[in-house]
C-alpha positions in Angstrom: -73.4 -30.7 -16.2 -75.6 -33.9 -15.9 -74.1 -36.9 -14.9 -75.3 -40.3 -16.0 -76.2 -42.4 -12.9 -74.1 -45.4 -12.7 -74.3 -48.0 -10.0 -72.5 -47.3 -6.9 -69.6 -49.3 -6.4 -67.4 -49.5 -2.8 -63.7 -49.2 -3.4 -62.1 -49.4 -0.1 -63.4 -46.1 1.8 -64.3 -44.6 -1.6 -67.7 -45.0 -3.5 -67.3 -45.0 -7.3 -70.7 -44.0 -9.6 -73.8 -43.0 -8.3 -73.0 -39.3 -9.0 -70.2 -39.2 -6.6 -67.0 -37.3 -7.5 -65.0 -38.2 -10.1 -62.0 -40.0 -8.7 -58.4 -39.3 -9.8 -56.3 -42.3 -10.2 -52.6 -43.4 -11.4 -50.2 -46.5 -11.3 -47.0 -47.2 -9.7 -43.9 -47.8 -12.0 -42.0 -49.7 -9.2 -41.6 -53.4 -8.4 -44.6 -53.7 -6.0 -42.5 -56.6 -3.9 -39.8 -53.3 -3.2 -42.4 -52.2 -0.5 -40.5 -48.9 0.3 -40.1 -47.9 -3.0 -43.7 -48.5 -3.9 -44.7 -46.7 -0.6 -42.6 -43.9 -1.4 -44.3 -43.3 -4.5 -47.4 -43.9 -3.5 -46.7 -41.0 -0.7 -46.0 -38.6 -3.3 -49.1 -39.7 -5.0 -51.2 -39.2 -2.3 -49.9 -35.5 -1.6 -50.5 -34.5 -5.2 -54.1 -35.9 -5.1 -54.3 -39.4 -6.2 -57.5 -41.2 -4.7 -56.7 -44.5 -5.9 -53.4 -46.3 -6.7 -53.1 -49.5 -8.8 -49.8 -51.6 -8.6 -49.0 -54.6 -11.0 -48.7 -58.2 -9.8 -46.1 -60.0 -11.7 -45.5 -62.8 -9.2 -46.1 -64.1 -5.8 -43.8 -61.8 -3.8 -45.8 -59.0 -5.6 -49.0 -60.6 -4.3 -47.6 -60.9 -0.8 -46.1 -57.5 -0.7 -50.0 -55.7 -1.1 -50.4 -56.7 2.7 -47.4 -54.4 3.8 -48.2 -51.8 1.5 -51.6 -51.4 2.5 -50.5 -50.9 6.1 -48.7 -47.9 5.1 -51.1 -46.1 2.8 -54.3 -44.0 3.1 -55.8 -44.4 -0.6 -57.6 -47.5 -1.8 -55.2 -50.4 -3.7 -56.2 -51.9 -6.8 -54.1 -55.1 -8.1 -53.4 -55.3 -11.9 -53.2 -59.2 -12.9 -53.1 -61.1 -16.1 -52.6 -64.5 -16.8 -52.7 -65.7 -13.6 -55.7 -66.7 -11.8 -53.7 -67.8 -8.8 -52.1 -64.3 -8.5 -54.9 -62.9 -8.8 -56.5 -64.8 -5.6 -53.3 -64.0 -3.7 -53.7 -60.3 -4.5 -57.6 -60.3 -3.0 -56.5 -62.7 -0.1 -53.4 -60.3 0.6 -56.1 -57.2 0.7 -56.1 -55.4 -2.3 -59.6 -53.0 -2.2 -60.3 -53.9 -6.0 -58.6 -56.4 -8.7 -57.8 -55.4 -12.3 -58.3 -58.9 -14.3 -59.5 -60.0 -17.8 -61.2 -63.4 -17.5 -60.1 -64.3 -21.2 -56.2 -64.6 -19.8 -56.4 -65.7 -16.8 -57.9 -69.5 -17.5 -61.1 -71.5 -18.0 -64.5 -71.8 -16.6 -62.7 -73.5 -13.5 -60.2 -70.6 -12.7 -62.5 -67.9 -13.5 -65.1 -69.3 -11.2 -62.1 -69.7 -8.7 -61.2 -65.9 -8.7 -65.0 -64.9 -8.9 -65.7 -66.6 -5.8 -62.7 -65.2 -3.9 -63.8 -61.4 -5.1 -67.2 -62.4 -3.5 -66.0 -63.7 -0.4 -63.8 -60.4 0.0 -66.5 -58.0 -1.3 -64.0 -56.1 -3.2 -64.9 -54.4 -7.0 -63.4 -55.5 -9.9 -62.5 -53.8 -13.3 -62.5 -55.4 -16.4 -62.5 -54.2 -19.9 -60.8 -54.0 -23.3 -58.5 -51.7 -25.4 -57.3 -51.6 -28.8 -55.0 -54.4 -28.2 -56.9 -57.2 -26.4 -60.2 -56.8 -28.3 -61.4 -60.5 -28.9 -60.6 -62.0 -32.0 -64.3 -63.0 -32.5 -65.4 -59.3 -32.3 -62.1 -58.0 -34.0 -63.0 -60.3 -37.1 -66.1 -59.3 -37.1 -66.5 -55.7 -36.7 -62.9 -54.6 -37.3 -61.0 -52.3 -34.5 -63.4 -49.6 -33.7 -65.8 -48.7 -31.1 -68.2 -51.9 -31.5 -65.6 -54.2 -31.1 -64.2 -52.5 -28.0 -67.6 -52.5 -26.1 -68.8 -55.7 -27.2 -65.4 -57.5 -25.9 -65.7 -55.7 -22.4 -68.9 -56.5 -22.0 -68.2 -60.2 -22.8 -66.1 -59.7 -19.6 -68.6 -58.5 -17.6 -71.1 -61.0 -18.4 -68.6 -63.8 -17.6 -68.0 -62.2 -14.2 -71.8 -62.0 -13.7 -72.4 -65.4 -14.5 -70.8 -66.4 -11.5 -72.4 -63.6 -9.3 -69.9 -60.8 -9.2 -71.9 -57.8 -9.8 -69.2 -55.1 -8.4 -68.0 -54.2 -11.9 -66.2 -51.3 -13.3 -65.5 -51.1 -17.2 -62.8 -49.4 -19.2 -62.5 -49.4 -23.0 -59.6 -47.5 -23.7 -57.9 -46.6 -27.2 -54.8 -44.5 -28.1 -57.0 -42.6 -30.4 -58.7 -39.9 -28.8 -61.7 -40.2 -31.1 -62.2 -43.8 -31.0 -61.7 -43.7 -26.9 -64.8 -41.0 -27.0 -66.7 -43.3 -29.5 -66.3 -46.2 -27.5 -66.9 -44.6 -24.3 -70.1 -43.1 -25.6 -71.5 -46.4 -26.8 -70.6 -48.2 -23.9 -72.4 -45.6 -21.6 -75.7 -46.2 -23.4 -75.3 -50.1 -22.5 -74.5 -50.2 -18.9 -75.0 -48.6 -15.7 -71.6 -49.9 -14.3 -69.2 -47.1 -13.3 -66.8 -46.4 -16.1 -63.2 -46.1 -15.8 -62.2 -43.4 -18.6 -58.5 -42.9 -19.8 -56.6 -43.2 -23.3 -54.0 -45.8 -23.4 -50.8 -45.4 -24.6 -51.3 -41.6 -24.6 -47.6 -41.1 -25.1 -44.8 -38.6 -23.3 -45.8 -35.5 -21.1 -47.3 -32.8 -23.6 -49.0 -35.3 -26.2 -50.4 -37.2 -23.4 -51.8 -34.4 -21.9 -53.3 -33.0 -24.8 -54.9 -36.3 -26.2 -56.0 -36.9 -22.7 -57.9 -33.8 -22.6 -59.3 -34.1 -25.9 -61.0 -37.4 -25.1 -61.7 -37.2 -21.3 -62.8 -33.5 -21.4 -65.4 -34.3 -23.9 -66.6 -37.8 -21.9 -66.9 -35.7 -18.6 -68.9 -32.8 -20.1 -71.2 -35.5 -21.7 -71.5 -36.7 -18.0 -69.3 -39.9 -18.7 -66.8 -41.4 -16.2 -66.7 -42.5 -12.6 -62.9 -42.4 -12.4 -59.9 -41.0 -14.2 -56.2 -42.1 -15.5 -54.4 -39.8 -17.4 -51.6 -42.1 -18.7 -48.5 -40.4 -19.2 -45.0 -42.0 -20.1 -43.2 -40.1 -17.1 -43.3 -39.5 -13.2 -47.5 -40.7 -12.2 -47.3 -37.8 -10.5 -47.8 -35.7 -13.6 -50.9 -38.1 -14.2 -52.4 -37.1 -11.1 -52.3 -33.1 -11.8 -53.1 -33.4 -15.5 -56.2 -35.3 -14.0 -56.9 -32.7 -11.3 -56.6 -29.9 -14.1 -59.0 -31.8 -16.5 -61.7 -31.9 -13.9 -61.4 -28.4 -12.9 -61.3 -27.4 -16.7 -64.8 -29.4 -17.3 -66.0 -27.6 -14.3 -65.8 -30.6 -11.8 -63.6 -29.6 -9.4 -64.1 -25.9 -8.2 -62.3 -25.6 -4.9 -59.0 -24.5 -6.3 -57.4 -20.8 -7.0 -57.9 -20.5 -10.9 -55.2 -18.4 -12.7 -56.0 -16.8 -16.1 -53.5 -14.7 -17.9 -53.5 -13.3 -21.4 -51.2 -14.6 -24.2 -50.0 -10.8 -24.4 -49.1 -8.8 -27.6 -47.5 -5.9 -28.7 -49.3 -3.6 -26.2 -47.5 -5.5 -23.1 -44.4 -3.4 -22.1 -43.6 -5.4 -18.9 -42.7 -9.3 -17.8 -46.4 -10.5 -17.2 -45.5 -14.0 -18.7 -42.8 -14.6 -16.0 -45.4 -13.1 -12.9 -48.4 -15.4 -14.8 -45.7 -18.4 -14.2 -44.8 -17.6 -10.7 -48.6 -17.0 -9.7 -49.8 -20.1 -11.1 -46.9 -21.9 -9.2 -47.5 -20.3 -5.8 -51.5 -20.9 -5.7 -51.3 -24.5 -7.0 -51.6 -26.0 -3.5 -54.2 -23.9 -1.9 -57.8 -25.4 -2.3 -59.8 -22.1 -2.3 -62.3 -21.0 -5.1 -60.6 -18.1 -5.9 -60.2 -16.5 -9.4 -56.8 -14.6 -10.3 -55.7 -12.5 -13.1 -52.5 -11.8 -14.6 -52.8 -9.4 -17.7 -50.7 -8.1 -20.1 -51.9 -4.6 -20.4 -53.7 -1.6 -18.5 -55.8 -0.9 -21.9 -57.9 -4.0 -21.9 -56.8 -6.2 -18.8 -59.0 -5.0 -15.9 -62.3 -5.2 -18.4 -61.4 -8.6 -19.5 -61.1 -9.9 -16.4 -63.9 -8.1 -14.3 -65.0 -11.4 -12.8 -61.7 -12.1 -11.3 -61.6 -12.0 -7.5 -57.9 -10.5 -7.7 -56.0 -9.2 -10.9 -52.8 -7.4 -12.2 -52.6 -5.6 -15.4 -49.1 -3.6 -16.4 -47.9 -0.6 -18.6 -44.0 0.2 -19.3 -43.5 1.3 -15.8 -46.2 0.7 -13.4 -48.6 -1.6 -12.7 -52.6 -1.8 -11.3 -54.0 -4.5 -9.0 -57.7 -4.4 -9.4 -60.7 -7.0 -8.2 -63.9 -7.4 -10.1 -62.8 -4.9 -12.9 -62.1 -2.3 -10.5 -58.8 -0.6 -9.7 -57.7 -0.9 -6.1 -54.2 0.8 -6.6 -51.6 1.9 -8.9 -48.0 0.6 -8.1 -44.6 1.0 -9.1 -43.7 -1.8 -11.7 -40.5 -3.1 -9.8 -42.7 -3.5 -6.7 -45.4 -5.2 -8.5 -45.0 -9.1 -8.0 -44.0 -8.3 -4.0 -47.4 -6.3 -3.6 -49.4 -8.7 -5.8 -48.3 -11.5 -3.7 -49.3 -9.4 -0.7 -53.0 -9.3 -2.2 -53.2 -12.8 -2.8 -52.5 -13.7 0.6 -54.9 -11.6 1.7 -57.5 -13.0 -0.3 -56.5 -16.7 0.7 -56.4 -15.7 4.3 -60.2 -14.0 3.8 
């Protein structure tokens, strides 16, 4: 997979763009000024694999809290501000690693220049962009709600910041429609070398959001587009991080994990392979090791279909076989299958 070489942008201790790994983001649902709750949520997100965290800045208390939060977390923090240039400046001065603003709603030329000067002084990055609810009226009237208006609206914000000497910019063009999201980012990628923050906005609750985001973001990533990713889910933000990791794994950008493959089963399956597949997936989720493990429904096709797996199990009515790369290692009683299979998994993990 050939990724477009975008400009490198530093965000805290990380680098976006320039062929670096795609960074996983999420956003806190807590009130930012509630430092304890916010830090607790960020800690859980860090443990899940979140690499960049965004918080809302709605008032001065939120902006001031950034300093305390930064002292207690490990990952870079992005401050999300709308409608107030003063809050944007305060968030930057209190130590955020990146700021998300919309130049079109924080004031006039004087206010935008003040924010730009503050961003340059503190040498931090800024994210700008558009979504289907924030397209500039001039482009919406001329082009309608489509990829062209999304991209032109985002690039207008970029031009405003460039005018005042800000060049460490990350861009987003999000839609709630997966096809429109893909079209917009493909068009944007043709017109800029800035790093791209990819995501589907207002994606919905868990299952709908994961399917929609997988379709859109998977397509973009396999096109080589995207430097940082957020999967928006109306739920616990930890689920966003897990979904983003799985998307990166599915498209081949993260290989340092234990992959579990399993067949959907059919009438030939005479044992509870579904339950073992679920338990196996849950067990290996926390390990960072490139292994491929199979839980297959029947001994007729299982070992052959999973020939590329480091370890696998397949069953009949009263026995199972444990195999590696298609070769049967041993036959075991069905009642002992789970215990013996997990012993083999542990051996592989410790090799």
